[in-house]
C-alpha positions in Angstrom: 63.9 -53.8 -29.5 66.5 -55.2 -31.9 69.9 -53.5 -32.2 69.8 -52.1 -36.2 73.1 -52.2 -37.9 73.7 -49.0 -37.5 73.5 -49.0 -34.0 75.7 -52.0 -34.0 78.3 -49.5 -35.9 78.1 -47.0 -33.8 78.7 -49.5 -30.8 81.5 -50.3 -32.8 83.2 -46.8 -33.3 82.5 -45.8 -30.0 84.6 -48.6 -28.4 87.2 -47.5 -31.3 86.7 -50.5 -32.9 88.3 -50.6 -36.8 85.6 -52.4 -38.9 84.7 -52.7 -42.9 81.4 -53.7 -44.4 80.3 -55.2 -47.6 77.0 -54.8 -48.9 75.7 -58.2 -50.8 72.9 -59.7 -51.8 71.2 -61.7 -48.8 73.1 -65.4 -47.5 71.2 -68.1 -46.0 73.9 -70.4 -45.6 77.8 -71.1 -45.8 77.6 -72.3 -49.2 76.1 -69.2 -50.3 78.3 -67.2 -49.0 81.1 -69.3 -50.2 80.1 -68.7 -53.6 78.6 -64.7 -53.4 81.3 -62.8 -51.0 84.2 -62.6 -53.4 87.5 -61.8 -52.0 87.1 -60.7 -48.3 90.1 -62.0 -46.5 90.1 -63.4 -43.0 88.1 -65.9 -41.6 84.6 -66.5 -42.0 82.3 -67.3 -39.6 79.7 -70.2 -39.1 77.4 -69.5 -35.9 75.6 -72.3 -33.9 72.7 -71.0 -31.5 72.4 -73.7 -29.4 71.2 -74.6 -26.4 71.6 -77.8 -23.5 68.9 -79.7 -21.8 68.9 -77.2 -18.8 68.1 -74.7 -21.8 71.3 -72.9 -20.9 72.5 -71.1 -24.2 75.4 -71.2 -26.1 76.4 -69.1 -29.2 79.3 -71.2 -30.8 81.2 -69.2 -33.4 83.5 -71.2 -36.0 85.1 -71.1 -39.3 83.0 -71.2 -41.8 84.1 -75.0 -42.9 84.8 -76.2 -39.5 83.7 -79.5 -38.7 81.8 -80.1 -35.7 80.9 -83.1 -33.2 77.2 -82.1 -32.5 76.8 -85.3 -30.5 80.0 -84.7 -28.5 80.2 -80.9 -28.1 78.5 -80.7 -25.2 81.4 -82.5 -23.0 83.6 -80.5 -24.2 81.9 -77.3 -23.5 80.7 -78.3 -19.9 76.7 -78.5 -21.0 74.1 -80.9 -19.4 73.2 -83.3 -22.2 73.2 -83.1 -25.7 72.6 -79.9 -27.6 70.0 -79.1 -29.7 69.3 -76.1 -31.9 67.8 -72.8 -30.6 64.1 -72.0 -32.0 63.7 -69.3 -34.3 61.9 -67.5 -31.9 64.4 -68.0 -29.0 67.0 -66.8 -31.2 65.0 -63.6 -32.2 64.2 -62.7 -28.5 67.5 -63.3 -27.4 70.1 -62.2 -30.0 68.0 -59.9 -32.3 68.1 -61.9 -35.4 66.5 -64.4 -37.7 68.2 -68.2 -38.9 70.4 -67.0 -41.6 71.8 -64.1 -39.6 73.4 -65.9 -36.5 76.2 -63.8 -35.5 78.3 -63.2 -32.6 77.2 -59.2 -33.1 73.9 -60.9 -31.9 74.7 -60.4 -28.1 74.6 -56.9 -28.4 70.8 -58.0 -28.1 71.2 -59.8 -24.9 70.8 -57.7 -22.7 70.3 -60.4 -19.9 73.2 -62.4 -20.5 71.7 -65.3 -21.5 73.9 -66.6 -23.8 78.1 -67.9 -23.7 79.6 -67.5 -26.4 82.3 -69.9 -27.5 84.9 -68.9 -30.2 86.7 -71.6 -31.8 90.6 -71.8 -31.1 91.0 -72.3 -35.0 88.6 -69.0 -36.1 91.1 -67.0 -33.8 93.8 -68.0 -35.6 92.9 -65.9 -37.9 93.7 -61.7 -37.8 90.4 -61.1 -39.5 87.2 -62.2 -38.2 84.2 -62.0 -40.8 80.7 -62.1 -39.7 77.3 -60.9 -40.7 76.1 -57.6 -38.5 73.0 -58.8 -37.6 71.1 -58.8 -41.2 72.3 -61.3 -43.8 73.1 -58.8 -46.8 76.2 -57.3 -45.4 79.7 -58.7 -43.7 81.4 -57.0 -41.3 85.1 -57.3 -40.8 87.2 -56.2 -37.8 90.4 -58.3 -35.9 89.7 -60.8 -33.6 91.0 -58.6 -30.7 88.3 -56.2 -31.4 85.7 -58.7 -31.4 86.9 -60.4 -28.1 86.4 -56.7 -26.7 83.4 -56.1 -28.6 82.3 -59.0 -27.0 83.4 -58.2 -23.6 81.8 -54.8 -23.9 78.1 -56.4 -24.1 79.2 -58.9 -20.7 79.8 -61.8 -23.1 83.5 -62.5 -22.0 83.9 -65.7 -24.8 85.6 -68.6 -23.9 88.3 -69.5 -26.6 88.5 -73.3 -26.8 89.0 -76.0 -29.2 85.4 -76.9 -30.3 86.5 -77.8 -34.4 88.0 -81.1 -36.0 87.7 -83.1 -32.6 87.6 -87.0 -32.7 83.4 -87.2 -32.8 82.1 -88.9 -29.9 80.8 -92.2 -30.8 78.6 -93.3 -27.8 
């Protein structure tokens, strides 16, 4: 059974992590998020649930407007072959979320540690990071170091690497 937002909030509280959460209408895209979120300070995330040719899973978390070269990203991350997006059923199985609700918080449901979390270095320049708390009708804000601490507590120590703004792969 997937973790609920309330269970996520309890886990954050149990770790001593301060956070704030704002409710809003469902948001499915970055564009909708930008139009409806109001004035929530910090870096807002876009989350890419990816798999390589060997079915290795990656969750790439970047700024909402980050440009990411998906054709060459596998080389940057040392994956096997080009990435494809993970299917909705795999996303639900592993992260316990549906498309439009992908979030770094989803790794709380990945008890088999199948996902490698990659936080874009540009996103980590923000003191506050904003993501959906497992559903797309809320946005939760917390400190970048607290996000890392949360991820580590789930057994998903993140890789912090520059994945946005790289020269596109022309091969």
